[in-house]
Backbone of each chain as ProteinMPNN parsed JSONL, in Angstrom:
{"seq_chain_A": "MNPCREELPHVYPFRFVERTVEKRGPAEGRVRALVTVNGRRTEAGSFLPPLTLVEVVAQAALLLEGGDPGIGRSGFLAGVSDFTFDRTPESGDVLEVEVRIAGVLGSIVRFEGVVTDGEGRLVASGAVTVKKGAAA", "coords_chain_A": {"N_chain_A": [[3.596, -69.46, -99.801], [4.45, -69.126, -96.454], [7.774, -69.183, -95.564], [8.646, -69.692, -92.977], [6.642, -71.214, -91.885], [7.136, -73.592, -93.024], [9.43, -74.321, -91.745], [9.047, -75.013, -89.147], [7.189, -77.349, -87.231], [5.25, -76.439, -85.593], [2.114, -74.881, -85.118], [-0.515, -72.368, -85.138], [-2.488, -72.591, -82.196], [-0.007, -72.61, -81.05], [2.342, -71.653, -81.97], [5.024, -69.648, -81.524], [7.256, -68.196, -82.371], [8.535, -65.998, -84.901], [10.47, -65.469, -87.068], [13.836, -66.113, -88.272], [16.403, -63.933, -87.381], [19.137, -63.709, -87.344], [21.587, -66.057, -88.14], [24.065, -67.926, -86.77], [25.244, -70.361, -86.608], [24.726, -73.939, -86.245], [21.72, -74.067, -84.694], [22.319, -71.724, -83.368], [21.991, -68.316, -82.844], [19.799, -65.594, -83.619], [16.388, -64.985, -83.042], [13.153, -63.759, -83.905], [10.222, -62.856, -82.098], [6.82, -62.041, -81.878], [4.508, -60.2, -79.872], [1.163, -59.97, -79.817], [-1.928, -58.225, -79.364], [-4.015, -59.375, -80.522], [-3.385, -61.95, -80.676], [-3.737, -65.435, -79.965], [-2.329, -66.287, -77.782], [-2.294, -64.192, -76.029], [-4.717, -64.003, -74.94], [-5.621, -64.095, -72.3], [-5.211, -61.61, -71.368], [-3.387, -58.687, -72.069], [-0.905, -59.679, -72.291], [1.932, -61.888, -72.488], [1.947, -65.008, -71.061], [4.449, -65.674, -68.676], [5.615, -68.296, -68.429], [5.334, -69.302, -70.925], [7.505, -68.434, -72.244], [9.508, -70.276, -72.024], [8.846, -72.178, -73.93], [9.063, -70.505, -76.105], [11.84, -70.138, -76.277], [12.606, -72.781, -76.816], [11.347, -73.203, -79.308], [12.638, -71.276, -80.805], [15.227, -72.294, -80.855], [14.813, -74.65, -82.303], [13.954, -73.599, -84.726], [16.281, -72.295, -85.562], [17.895, -74.456, -85.818], [17.168, -75.498, -88.128], [14.739, -76.371, -88.268], [13.63, -78.89, -88.788], [10.805, -80.618, -89.47], [10.36, -83.279, -88.834], [12.098, -83.785, -86.718], [11.09, -81.969, -84.966], [8.606, -83.008, -84.426], [9.134, -85.488, -83.375], [10.894, -85.098, -81.329], [11.28, -84.125, -77.861], [10.604, -81.97, -75.059], [12.859, -82.131, -72.524], [13.83, -81.041, -70.224], [14.017, -78.154, -68.063], [15.969, -75.48, -67.035], [17.46, -73.2, -64.705], [15.91, -70.936, -65.283], [14.925, -67.571, -65.461], [12.547, -65.033, -64.996], [12.149, -61.88, -65.976], [10.624, -59.801, -66.886], [7.306, -59.254, -67.844], [6.156, -59.967, -70.995], [4.412, -57.712, -73.086], [1.548, -56.908, -75.156], [2.44, -55.771, -78.343], [5.101, -55.844, -77.989], [8.235, -56.559, -79.443], [9.949, -59.287, -79.437], [13.247, -60.559, -78.996], [15.158, -63.434, -79.377], [17.995, -64.837, -78.235], [19.926, -67.575, -78.952], [21.965, -70.315, -77.998], [23.959, -73.302, -78.24], [24.433, -75.141, -75.386], [25.299, -77.614, -74.594], [25.872, -80.96, -75.782], [24.962, -84.335, -75.96], [24.964, -87.157, -77.563], [21.726, -87.792, -78.483], [20.688, -85.822, -76.973], [20.231, -82.445, -76.294], [21.205, -79.322, -75.0], [19.943, -76.112, -74.911], [20.695, -72.695, -74.518], [18.947, -69.772, -73.811], [18.292, -66.287, -74.301], [15.977, -63.857, -73.761], [14.994, -60.784, -74.989], [13.433, -57.514, -75.01], [12.24, -55.171, -77.52], [13.678, -52.953, -76.863], [15.96, -53.816, -75.809], [15.838, -54.677, -73.206], [16.069, -57.103, -70.61], [14.006, -59.912, -70.719], [13.599, -62.629, -70.174], [15.564, -65.511, -69.272], [17.304, -68.591, -69.7], [17.676, -72.21, -69.74], [16.866, -74.866, -71.959], [16.357, -78.332, -72.245], [16.449, -80.718, -74.721], [15.313, -83.772, -76.055], [16.001, -85.607, -78.834], [14.066, -87.668, -80.963], [11.959, -90.518, -80.211], [10.254, -90.813, -77.052], [11.701, -92.743, -74.407]], "CA_chain_A": [[3.745, -70.134, -98.504], [5.403, -68.525, -95.538], [8.837, -70.158, -95.362], [8.767, -70.065, -91.568], [5.678, -72.273, -91.622], [7.775, -74.819, -93.449], [10.6, -74.638, -90.946], [8.655, -75.508, -87.832], [5.918, -78.058, -87.283], [4.303, -75.799, -84.684], [1.147, -73.996, -85.767], [-1.455, -71.688, -84.251], [-2.113, -71.458, -81.346], [1.184, -72.933, -80.281], [3.521, -71.179, -82.683], [5.368, -68.406, -80.838], [8.357, -67.447, -82.992], [8.19, -65.535, -86.248], [11.487, -65.757, -88.083], [15.241, -65.981, -87.907], [16.997, -62.63, -87.671], [20.556, -63.943, -87.593], [21.971, -67.455, -87.876], [25.535, -67.962, -86.678], [25.681, -71.754, -86.632], [23.601, -74.84, -85.964], [20.95, -73.713, -83.492], [22.869, -70.549, -82.691], [21.656, -67.1, -83.55], [18.775, -64.71, -83.054], [15.057, -65.215, -83.623], [12.183, -62.735, -83.491], [8.874, -63.293, -81.71], [5.954, -60.881, -81.672], [3.388, -60.346, -78.938], [0.087, -59.125, -80.342], [-3.145, -58.274, -78.566], [-4.95, -60.209, -81.26], [-2.903, -63.318, -80.685], [-4.39, -66.373, -79.051], [-1.556, -66.46, -76.56], [-2.49, -63.073, -75.117], [-6.147, -63.926, -74.662], [-5.895, -63.863, -70.884], [-5.009, -60.19, -71.126], [-2.576, -58.189, -73.174], [0.473, -60.074, -72.015], [2.298, -63.269, -72.763], [2.27, -65.67, -69.79], [5.902, -65.873, -68.621], [6.066, -69.671, -68.65], [5.345, -69.542, -72.363], [8.825, -68.062, -72.759], [10.298, -71.515, -72.121], [8.54, -72.723, -75.248], [9.615, -69.56, -77.085], [13.261, -70.468, -76.427], [12.701, -74.092, -77.474], [10.992, -73.051, -80.719], [13.705, -70.491, -81.444], [16.333, -73.226, -81.085], [14.43, -75.56, -83.387], [13.936, -72.825, -85.971], [17.673, -72.064, -85.952], [18.504, -75.733, -86.156], [16.732, -75.858, -89.461], [13.313, -76.586, -88.147], [13.206, -80.148, -89.385], [9.524, -80.995, -88.855], [10.47, -84.624, -88.28], [12.719, -83.663, -85.399], [10.167, -81.223, -84.113], [7.477, -83.845, -84.015], [9.542, -86.676, -82.621], [11.659, -84.706, -80.162], [10.441, -83.621, -76.77], [11.259, -81.157, -74.044], [13.283, -83.056, -71.458], [14.156, -80.345, -68.98], [14.112, -76.688, -68.037], [16.835, -75.164, -65.903], [18.007, -71.852, -64.487], [15.096, -69.911, -65.949], [14.486, -66.408, -64.69], [11.593, -64.2, -65.739], [12.425, -60.541, -65.478], [9.618, -58.829, -67.326], [6.213, -59.894, -68.57], [5.979, -59.358, -72.322], [3.08, -57.154, -73.322], [1.216, -56.779, -76.571], [3.22, -54.731, -78.998], [6.53, -56.123, -77.834], [8.965, -57.345, -80.435], [10.947, -60.011, -78.643], [14.35, -61.204, -79.7], [15.624, -64.588, -78.611], [19.367, -65.265, -78.552], [20.042, -68.99, -78.585], [23.223, -71.006, -78.271], [24.005, -74.669, -77.724], [25.274, -75.225, -74.185], [25.892, -78.942, -74.507], [25.269, -82.024, -76.586], [25.422, -85.704, -75.705], [24.11, -88.029, -78.372], [20.464, -87.203, -78.954], [20.215, -84.831, -76.0], [20.844, -81.138, -76.541], [20.748, -78.232, -74.139], [20.027, -74.787, -75.508], [20.538, -71.557, -73.618], [18.275, -68.691, -74.502], [18.105, -65.008, -73.63], [14.895, -63.134, -74.435], [14.97, -59.354, -74.688], [12.395, -56.809, -75.766], [12.75, -54.341, -78.605], [14.577, -51.913, -76.354], [17.145, -54.468, -75.249], [15.663, -55.041, -71.795], [15.96, -58.54, -70.39], [12.661, -60.421, -70.438], [13.771, -63.936, -69.527], [16.708, -66.281, -69.742], [17.347, -69.925, -69.116], [18.078, -73.293, -70.629], [15.935, -75.967, -72.189], [17.008, -79.562, -72.702], [15.565, -81.398, -75.665], [15.775, -85.086, -76.507], [15.491, -85.919, -80.168], [13.631, -89.052, -81.068], [10.804, -90.879, -79.394], [10.518, -91.015, -75.629], [12.054, -94.145, -74.105]], "C_chain_A": [[4.785, -69.419, -97.665], [6.514, -69.529, -95.247], [8.969, -70.595, -93.911], [7.797, -71.196, -91.221], [6.276, -73.632, -91.986], [8.86, -75.272, -92.478], [10.279, -75.136, -89.545], [7.337, -76.263, -87.96], [4.844, -77.367, -86.44], [3.387, -74.835, -85.435], [0.278, -73.331, -84.699], [-2.285, -72.704, -83.481], [-0.826, -71.691, -80.558], [2.456, -72.579, -81.026], [3.855, -69.797, -82.122], [6.458, -67.587, -81.528], [8.014, -67.129, -84.441], [9.228, -65.947, -87.279], [12.886, -65.575, -87.534], [15.74, -64.596, -88.307], [18.467, -62.801, -88.043], [20.873, -65.395, -87.251], [23.489, -67.535, -87.904], [26.077, -69.381, -86.738], [24.489, -72.626, -86.343], [22.947, -74.486, -84.626], [21.599, -72.586, -82.701], [22.536, -69.304, -83.501], [20.545, -66.355, -82.838], [17.463, -64.898, -83.806], [14.094, -64.163, -83.083], [10.832, -63.367, -83.152], [8.044, -62.056, -81.4], [4.859, -61.194, -80.653], [2.29, -59.404, -79.413], [-1.17, -59.302, -79.503], [-4.184, -59.179, -79.224], [-4.561, -61.691, -81.237], [-3.594, -64.173, -79.643], [-3.654, -66.422, -77.705], [-1.663, -65.266, -75.624], [-3.957, -62.943, -74.7], [-6.473, -63.61, -73.205], [-5.76, -62.392, -70.519], [-4.194, -59.67, -72.29], [-1.117, -58.536, -72.936], [0.679, -61.551, -72.344], [2.64, -63.945, -71.432], [3.755, -66.048, -69.747], [6.365, -67.302, -68.909], [6.116, -70.031, -70.137], [6.724, -69.256, -72.951], [9.768, -69.272, -72.828], [10.091, -72.136, -73.5], [9.068, -71.812, -76.352], [11.087, -69.893, -77.347], [13.42, -71.795, -77.172], [12.386, -73.971, -78.967], [12.05, -72.258, -81.473], [14.889, -71.4, -81.776], [16.032, -74.148, -82.255], [14.426, -74.84, -84.727], [15.359, -72.618, -86.475], [18.347, -73.358, -86.393], [18.116, -76.174, -87.563], [15.271, -76.217, -89.469], [12.822, -77.849, -88.806], [11.9, -80.612, -88.721], [9.565, -82.377, -88.228], [11.047, -84.594, -86.886], [11.746, -82.986, -84.449], [9.027, -82.085, -83.599], [7.911, -85.02, -83.142], [10.383, -86.328, -81.399], [10.735, -84.233, -79.054], [11.28, -82.846, -75.767], [11.587, -82.056, -72.85], [13.614, -82.347, -70.153], [14.23, -78.848, -69.154], [14.98, -76.329, -66.835], [17.257, -73.699, -65.914], [17.221, -70.767, -65.204], [14.77, -68.777, -64.983], [13.574, -65.576, -65.584], [11.675, -62.792, -65.166], [11.359, -59.518, -65.837], [8.539, -59.562, -68.116], [6.026, -59.213, -69.922], [4.545, -58.886, -72.533], [2.815, -57.034, -74.816], [1.933, -55.572, -77.155], [4.709, -54.967, -78.888], [7.058, -56.93, -79.022], [10.106, -58.021, -79.674], [12.051, -60.566, -79.538], [14.923, -62.277, -78.793], [17.005, -64.987, -79.105], [19.501, -66.708, -78.071], [21.448, -69.497, -78.892], [23.136, -72.418, -77.701], [24.948, -74.696, -76.532], [25.947, -76.579, -74.08], [25.131, -79.953, -75.339], [25.825, -83.359, -76.099], [24.473, -86.635, -76.448], [22.875, -87.287, -78.849], [19.925, -86.133, -78.006], [20.973, -83.522, -76.193], [20.303, -80.134, -75.536], [21.004, -76.909, -74.843], [19.889, -73.739, -74.414], [19.92, -70.42, -74.403], [18.163, -67.445, -73.65], [17.061, -64.237, -74.43], [14.942, -61.68, -74.008], [13.828, -58.704, -75.459], [13.053, -55.891, -76.795], [13.706, -53.253, -78.153], [15.783, -52.504, -75.644], [17.027, -54.844, -73.785], [15.461, -56.55, -71.663], [14.527, -58.923, -70.03], [12.754, -61.757, -69.693], [15.051, -64.573, -70.039], [16.693, -67.635, -69.053], [17.718, -70.963, -70.158], [16.969, -74.33, -70.766], [16.724, -77.158, -72.712], [16.005, -80.332, -73.542], [16.157, -82.758, -76.005], [15.143, -85.362, -77.857], [15.113, -87.384, -80.231], [12.473, -89.315, -80.131], [11.205, -91.036, -77.937], [10.781, -92.492, -75.376], [10.889, -94.839, -73.421]], "O_chain_A": [[5.888, -69.144, -98.138], [6.24, -70.616, -94.738], [9.357, -71.73, -93.635], [8.093, -72.034, -90.369], [5.983, -74.657, -91.372], [9.173, -76.46, -92.396], [11.161, -75.627, -88.841], [6.462, -75.853, -88.721], [3.66, -77.68, -86.565], [3.84, -74.07, -86.287], [0.331, -73.684, -83.521], [-2.766, -73.647, -84.108], [-0.586, -71.052, -79.534], [3.521, -73.132, -80.752], [3.05, -68.873, -82.236], [6.562, -66.385, -81.282], [7.306, -67.879, -85.114], [8.931, -66.668, -88.231], [13.094, -64.97, -86.482], [15.524, -64.147, -89.433], [18.975, -62.128, -88.94], [20.474, -65.897, -86.2], [24.121, -67.252, -88.921], [27.282, -69.566, -86.908], [23.368, -72.135, -86.21], [23.565, -74.6, -83.568], [21.436, -72.512, -81.483], [22.776, -69.257, -84.707], [20.37, -66.468, -81.624], [17.433, -64.962, -85.035], [14.213, -63.732, -81.936], [10.368, -64.285, -83.829], [8.516, -61.134, -80.735], [4.353, -62.314, -80.59], [2.465, -58.185, -79.412], [-1.444, -60.39, -78.997], [-5.101, -59.679, -78.573], [-5.3, -62.556, -81.708], [-3.984, -63.693, -78.579], [-4.263, -66.576, -76.646], [-1.154, -65.333, -74.505], [-4.379, -61.912, -74.177], [-7.467, -62.947, -72.908], [-6.174, -61.991, -69.431], [-4.314, -60.185, -73.401], [-0.212, -57.796, -73.322], [-0.265, -62.333, -72.458], [3.549, -63.488, -70.739], [4.261, -66.672, -70.68], [7.391, -67.5, -69.56], [6.839, -70.938, -70.549], [7.073, -69.766, -74.016], [10.718, -69.275, -73.61], [11.045, -72.564, -74.15], [9.474, -72.288, -77.412], [11.527, -69.926, -78.496], [14.27, -71.918, -78.054], [13.074, -74.566, -79.797], [12.327, -72.533, -82.641], [15.48, -71.29, -82.85], [16.895, -74.397, -83.097], [14.843, -75.398, -85.742], [15.621, -72.747, -87.67], [19.249, -73.353, -87.231], [18.686, -77.119, -88.108], [14.644, -76.352, -90.52], [11.71, -77.882, -89.331], [11.897, -80.958, -87.54], [8.901, -82.633, -87.223], [10.564, -85.276, -85.982], [11.602, -83.377, -83.29], [8.548, -81.908, -82.478], [7.16, -85.487, -82.285], [10.571, -87.17, -80.52], [9.554, -83.973, -79.282], [12.49, -83.04, -75.646], [10.699, -82.66, -72.248], [13.673, -82.977, -69.098], [14.472, -78.34, -70.249], [14.747, -76.825, -65.733], [17.39, -73.063, -66.96], [17.797, -69.788, -65.678], [14.388, -69.007, -63.835], [13.815, -65.44, -66.784], [11.312, -62.552, -64.014], [11.213, -58.494, -65.168], [8.847, -60.399, -68.965], [5.767, -58.011, -69.982], [3.59, -59.585, -72.194], [3.738, -57.056, -75.63], [2.015, -54.507, -76.542], [5.494, -54.357, -79.614], [6.408, -57.848, -79.521], [11.098, -57.384, -79.321], [11.814, -60.981, -80.672], [15.144, -62.058, -77.602], [17.169, -65.42, -80.246], [19.218, -67.013, -76.912], [22.039, -69.149, -79.914], [22.345, -72.691, -76.798], [26.115, -74.323, -76.645], [27.046, -76.685, -73.536], [23.929, -79.828, -75.57], [27.025, -83.486, -75.856], [23.341, -86.868, -76.025], [22.976, -86.273, -79.539], [18.834, -85.603, -78.215], [22.202, -83.504, -76.247], [19.105, -80.097, -75.256], [22.109, -76.623, -75.303], [19.073, -73.876, -73.502], [20.325, -70.14, -75.531], [17.966, -67.522, -72.437], [17.235, -63.993, -75.624], [14.932, -61.372, -72.816], [13.319, -59.263, -76.43], [14.277, -55.851, -76.914], [14.454, -52.697, -78.957], [16.532, -51.799, -74.967], [18.004, -55.283, -73.178], [14.788, -57.183, -72.476], [13.918, -58.326, -69.143], [12.06, -61.971, -68.699], [15.556, -64.217, -71.104], [16.139, -67.794, -67.965], [18.031, -70.638, -71.303], [16.241, -74.624, -69.818], [17.642, -77.007, -73.519], [14.869, -80.565, -73.131], [17.363, -82.88, -76.219], [13.921, -85.353, -78.008], [15.763, -88.235, -79.623], [12.063, -88.448, -79.359], [12.354, -91.352, -77.627], [10.196, -93.369, -76.011], [10.984, -96.02, -73.086]]}, "seq_chain_B": "MQQVEELKGRVKELIVRQLKLEIEPASIKDDAPLFGDDPGGLGLDSIDALELVLGIEKEFGIKVQDEEVGVKAFASVNALCEFVESKAA", "coords_chain_B": {"N_chain_B": [[49.076, -91.364, -55.341], [47.717, -89.868, -53.443], [46.892, -87.843, -55.088], [45.097, -89.156, -56.717], [43.046, -89.76, -54.926], [42.274, -87.179, -54.265], [41.294, -86.341, -56.7], [39.14, -88.082, -56.987], [37.557, -87.121, -54.915], [36.997, -84.543, -55.875], [35.534, -85.208, -58.144], [33.334, -86.517, -57.063], [32.192, -84.451, -55.576], [31.572, -82.764, -57.658], [29.624, -84.282, -59.023], [27.531, -84.324, -57.118], [27.023, -81.585, -56.795], [26.464, -80.678, -59.421], [24.267, -82.189, -60.15], [22.566, -81.571, -58.224], [22.141, -83.232, -55.986], [20.914, -84.601, -52.96], [22.819, -85.688, -51.099], [25.732, -86.815, -49.284], [28.859, -86.174, -50.72], [30.925, -87.984, -50.126], [29.578, -90.306, -49.673], [29.188, -91.609, -52.02], [30.103, -94.479, -53.662], [33.254, -95.555, -54.916], [33.284, -97.446, -56.996], [30.673, -97.835, -57.644], [27.895, -98.17, -59.862], [26.952, -95.374, -61.788], [24.763, -94.981, -63.376], [21.586, -96.462, -64.339], [19.612, -99.159, -62.873], [20.769, -100.353, -60.715], [20.755, -101.248, -57.333], [22.783, -100.353, -55.672], [23.758, -98.152, -56.894], [23.639, -94.763, -58.276], [21.515, -94.322, -59.9], [21.221, -92.635, -62.136], [20.066, -90.855, -65.123], [19.815, -90.364, -68.747], [19.521, -87.627, -69.13], [20.685, -86.623, -66.864], [23.235, -87.374, -67.523], [23.964, -85.525, -69.467], [24.062, -83.264, -67.873], [26.282, -83.934, -66.349], [28.211, -83.941, -68.343], [28.329, -81.211, -68.934], [29.219, -80.282, -66.489], [31.74, -81.535, -66.248], [33.073, -80.346, -68.328], [33.148, -77.706, -67.444], [34.519, -77.92, -65.0], [36.898, -79.347, -65.548], [37.624, -78.679, -68.095], [37.209, -80.405, -70.186], [35.795, -81.735, -73.082], [32.939, -83.656, -73.855], [31.247, -85.269, -76.279], [30.505, -87.455, -77.662], [28.28, -90.049, -77.368], [28.844, -92.728, -76.794], [31.398, -92.626, -75.697], [30.777, -91.141, -73.47], [29.082, -92.896, -72.069], [30.859, -94.916, -71.271], [32.724, -93.406, -69.829], [31.229, -92.381, -67.757], [30.552, -94.503, -66.186], [31.232, -95.098, -63.554], [32.558, -93.584, -60.534], [35.253, -94.214, -60.436], [35.735, -94.854, -63.155], [35.209, -92.388, -64.305], [37.203, -90.812, -63.184], [39.436, -92.026, -64.301], [38.992, -91.41, -66.939], [39.163, -88.587, -66.897], [41.824, -88.31, -66.096], [43.112, -89.494, -68.272], [42.569, -87.7, -70.292], [43.803, -85.482, -69.36], [46.412, -86.158, -69.452]], "CA_chain_B": [[47.922, -91.957, -54.635], [46.952, -88.778, -52.852], [46.273, -87.114, -56.2], [43.939, -89.945, -57.163], [41.985, -89.565, -53.932], [41.788, -85.799, -54.42], [40.487, -86.299, -57.926], [37.869, -88.746, -56.683], [36.786, -86.176, -54.11], [36.507, -83.474, -56.769], [34.521, -85.777, -59.033], [32.119, -86.773, -56.266], [31.575, -83.138, -55.285], [31.013, -82.285, -58.925], [28.384, -85.036, -59.284], [26.498, -83.866, -56.182], [26.712, -80.177, -57.072], [25.894, -80.498, -60.757], [22.96, -82.849, -60.227], [21.785, -81.084, -57.072], [21.76, -84.402, -55.186], [20.894, -84.327, -51.525], [23.613, -86.718, -50.427], [27.113, -86.419, -49.038], [29.737, -86.671, -51.787], [31.717, -89.138, -49.665], [28.749, -91.519, -49.621], [29.204, -92.257, -53.341], [31.175, -95.471, -53.718], [34.132, -95.367, -56.071], [33.003, -98.362, -58.105], [29.221, -98.012, -57.815], [27.416, -97.654, -61.156], [26.251, -94.094, -61.666], [23.511, -95.046, -64.14], [20.868, -97.732, -64.313], [18.747, -99.482, -61.732], [21.501, -101.083, -59.676], [20.404, -100.666, -56.028], [23.942, -99.716, -55.035], [24.196, -97.025, -57.707], [22.934, -93.486, -58.114], [20.286, -94.349, -60.703], [21.127, -91.462, -63.009], [19.535, -91.125, -66.46], [20.55, -89.716, -69.837], [19.502, -86.174, -68.941], [21.742, -86.389, -65.878], [24.519, -87.526, -68.223], [24.286, -84.238, -70.086], [24.466, -82.38, -66.767], [27.658, -84.281, -66.009], [29.053, -83.467, -69.456], [28.518, -79.768, -68.755], [30.031, -80.101, -65.289], [33.112, -81.967, -66.548], [33.661, -79.31, -69.186], [33.37, -76.523, -66.62], [35.487, -78.194, -63.932], [38.185, -79.852, -66.032], [37.896, -78.203, -69.451], [37.191, -81.561, -71.092], [34.514, -81.849, -73.788], [32.444, -85.003, -74.181], [30.055, -85.143, -77.119], [30.168, -88.778, -78.156], [27.482, -90.756, -76.363], [29.527, -93.97, -76.395], [32.471, -92.233, -74.78], [30.126, -90.722, -72.231], [28.575, -94.076, -71.348], [32.01, -95.57, -70.63], [33.371, -92.508, -68.863], [30.355, -92.115, -66.617], [30.117, -95.772, -65.596], [31.414, -95.024, -62.098], [33.513, -92.538, -60.156], [36.571, -94.691, -60.876], [35.824, -94.704, -64.61], [35.237, -90.962, -64.612], [38.534, -90.328, -62.83], [40.372, -92.531, -65.329], [38.739, -90.622, -68.146], [39.735, -87.244, -66.7], [43.29, -88.438, -66.09], [43.588, -89.8, -69.641], [42.457, -86.486, -71.086], [44.754, -84.496, -68.819], [47.789, -86.646, -69.678]], "C_chain_B": [[47.024, -90.866, -54.052], [46.223, -87.985, -53.934], [45.019, -87.832, -56.681], [42.765, -89.729, -56.216], [41.401, -88.156, -54.02], [40.888, -85.674, -55.64], [39.123, -86.95, -57.688], [36.962, -87.823, -55.865], [36.193, -85.063, -54.954], [35.371, -83.983, -57.644], [33.216, -86.014, -58.268], [31.406, -85.454, -55.928], [30.918, -82.563, -56.531], [29.676, -82.971, -59.216], [27.247, -84.503, -58.403], [26.056, -82.44, -56.506], [25.954, -80.021, -58.39], [24.48, -81.073, -60.857], [22.053, -82.464, -59.064], [21.266, -82.258, -56.225], [21.811, -84.034, -53.71], [21.567, -85.467, -50.772], [25.013, -86.151, -50.171], [27.996, -86.981, -50.153], [30.483, -87.94, -51.377], [30.906, -90.428, -49.639], [28.696, -92.236, -50.973], [30.397, -93.219, -53.389], [31.962, -95.325, -55.027], [33.736, -96.218, -57.266], [31.505, -98.592, -58.33], [28.783, -97.453, -59.165], [26.627, -96.354, -60.968], [24.872, -94.166, -62.327], [22.849, -96.412, -63.996], [20.156, -97.968, -62.999], [19.46, -100.254, -60.624], [21.219, -100.44, -58.311], [21.568, -99.972, -55.32], [24.416, -98.476, -55.77], [23.371, -95.778, -57.467], [21.654, -93.418, -58.937], [20.119, -93.144, -61.611], [20.573, -91.864, -64.379], [20.286, -90.291, -67.506], [20.553, -88.193, -69.725], [20.561, -85.788, -67.903], [23.12, -86.471, -66.539], [24.931, -86.217, -68.871], [24.715, -83.227, -69.027], [25.924, -82.649, -66.4], [28.628, -83.809, -67.1], [29.366, -81.984, -69.272], [29.408, -79.491, -67.541], [31.486, -80.445, -65.518], [33.818, -80.904, -67.393], [34.033, -78.078, -68.354], [34.514, -76.753, -65.616], [36.868, -78.548, -64.48], [38.54, -79.372, -67.444], [37.912, -79.32, -70.482], [35.81, -81.667, -71.74], [34.181, -83.311, -74.063], [31.199, -84.821, -75.035], [29.581, -86.499, -77.621], [29.456, -89.575, -77.056], [28.184, -92.023, -75.87], [30.653, -93.689, -75.417], [31.883, -91.874, -73.425], [29.647, -91.906, -71.402], [29.711, -94.778, -70.609], [32.59, -94.699, -69.526], [32.535, -92.316, -67.607], [29.865, -93.4, -65.944], [30.194, -95.736, -64.075], [32.369, -93.87, -61.801], [34.911, -92.943, -60.614], [36.754, -94.473, -62.379], [35.939, -93.235, -64.999], [36.615, -90.367, -64.294], [39.57, -90.784, -63.862], [40.228, -91.733, -66.612], [39.366, -89.235, -68.038], [41.246, -87.298, -66.736], [43.828, -88.67, -67.507], [43.553, -88.554, -70.517], [43.448, -85.425, -70.636], [46.182, -84.877, -69.165], [48.362, -86.063, -70.975]], "O_chain_B": [[45.797, -90.91, -54.139], [45.101, -87.518, -53.737], [44.013, -87.203, -57.009], [41.63, -89.537, -56.652], [40.195, -87.961, -53.869], [39.862, -84.995, -55.613], [38.092, -86.441, -58.127], [35.755, -87.755, -56.097], [35.035, -84.684, -54.778], [34.377, -83.29, -57.861], [32.129, -85.74, -58.778], [30.18, -85.362, -55.989], [29.849, -81.955, -56.466], [28.711, -82.315, -59.609], [26.14, -84.261, -58.885], [24.865, -82.13, -56.492], [24.941, -79.326, -58.462], [23.617, -80.528, -61.544], [20.932, -82.957, -58.934], [20.108, -82.273, -55.806], [22.655, -83.248, -53.28], [20.96, -86.119, -49.923], [25.415, -85.148, -50.761], [27.88, -88.159, -50.489], [30.651, -88.857, -52.181], [31.473, -91.52, -49.588], [28.204, -93.362, -51.052], [31.543, -92.82, -53.184], [31.408, -95.017, -56.082], [33.836, -95.778, -58.412], [31.121, -99.453, -59.122], [29.241, -96.386, -59.574], [25.756, -96.256, -60.104], [23.932, -93.5, -61.894], [23.48, -97.386, -63.584], [20.104, -97.097, -62.13], [18.817, -100.751, -59.7], [21.415, -99.236, -58.14], [21.358, -99.106, -54.471], [25.36, -97.816, -55.336], [22.52, -95.736, -56.58], [20.805, -92.558, -58.7], [19.0, -92.682, -61.832], [20.6, -93.035, -64.756], [21.259, -89.606, -67.191], [21.493, -87.542, -70.181], [21.242, -84.771, -68.038], [24.045, -85.746, -66.174], [26.102, -85.839, -68.833], [25.623, -82.429, -69.256], [26.7, -81.722, -66.169], [29.727, -83.339, -66.805], [30.508, -81.553, -69.43], [30.242, -78.585, -67.562], [32.375, -79.738, -65.045], [34.997, -80.61, -67.196], [35.097, -77.487, -68.541], [35.362, -75.883, -65.417], [37.886, -78.107, -63.945], [39.641, -79.635, -67.929], [38.55, -79.199, -71.527], [34.789, -81.687, -71.053], [35.045, -84.096, -74.454], [30.201, -84.275, -74.565], [28.411, -86.675, -77.96], [29.981, -89.743, -75.955], [28.13, -92.352, -74.685], [30.841, -94.411, -74.438], [32.412, -92.247, -72.378], [29.791, -91.916, -70.18], [29.55, -95.187, -69.459], [32.906, -95.177, -68.437], [33.075, -92.113, -66.519], [28.874, -93.381, -65.214], [29.327, -96.278, -63.39], [32.918, -93.257, -62.717], [35.665, -92.114, -61.122], [37.788, -93.974, -62.824], [36.68, -92.885, -65.917], [37.127, -89.528, -65.036], [40.461, -90.025, -64.243], [41.212, -91.421, -67.283], [40.018, -88.765, -68.971], [41.887, -86.434, -67.335], [44.858, -88.117, -67.891], [44.409, -88.373, -71.383], [43.878, -84.581, -71.423], [47.069, -84.023, -69.172], [49.503, -86.357, -71.332]]}, "name": "protein", "num_of_chains": 2, "seq": "MNPCREELPHVYPFRFVERTVEKRGPAEGRVRALVTVNGRRTEAGSFLPPLTLVEVVAQAALLLEGGDPGIGRSGFLAGVSDFTFDRTPESGDVLEVEVRIAGVLGSIVRFEGVVTDGEGRLVASGAVTVKKGAAAMQQVEELKGRVKELIVRQLKLEIEPASIKDDAPLFGDDPGGLGLDSIDALELVLGIEKEFGIKVQDEEVGVKAFASVNALCEFVESKAA"}
């Protein structure tokens, strides 16, 4: 069994991150994501739609947090802020996602993510806010 | 007294800036509830609360992570000013 499959509830075709490269603390570290021409998410062409990068950051944060499937299934994306898309990822790209916790208040957490390609070029950056637990 | 008024002004500007509200900072009443459905309040929600937490940390260097503390501190502009003053003391 692929351990990463155990760490996230997300599965094909909505699983975008591969594995943790470096973990520096709870939900802080670096995660790798691959863009493949054979992947479902590049079906529209040989690129990853930029808005998908918001979900890439959210999944990277969850993977670093330990990927508790319970949290993943019961939490939800509550907000997206200050996102910029600098380069459209193309098939063959090995993306790296740097994630850190920007703020926490109770069950609400904001993660900041920076996505770069294999050559260190900025692909996207921004913050996602996640609320753990069921929606009110 | 003047310091208190200056702090209230800073807090109101922070609320408007951080939450990107399209209102004049001075229009926020000192004792109006920031959260909830009170018609005289701002009607903020829990996601806005996190925005305020980040703004307070940036503006005053004060961290708020406990939700209960946040609920009390963000009750109104007056409560928020008292909270900032207590942490600065």
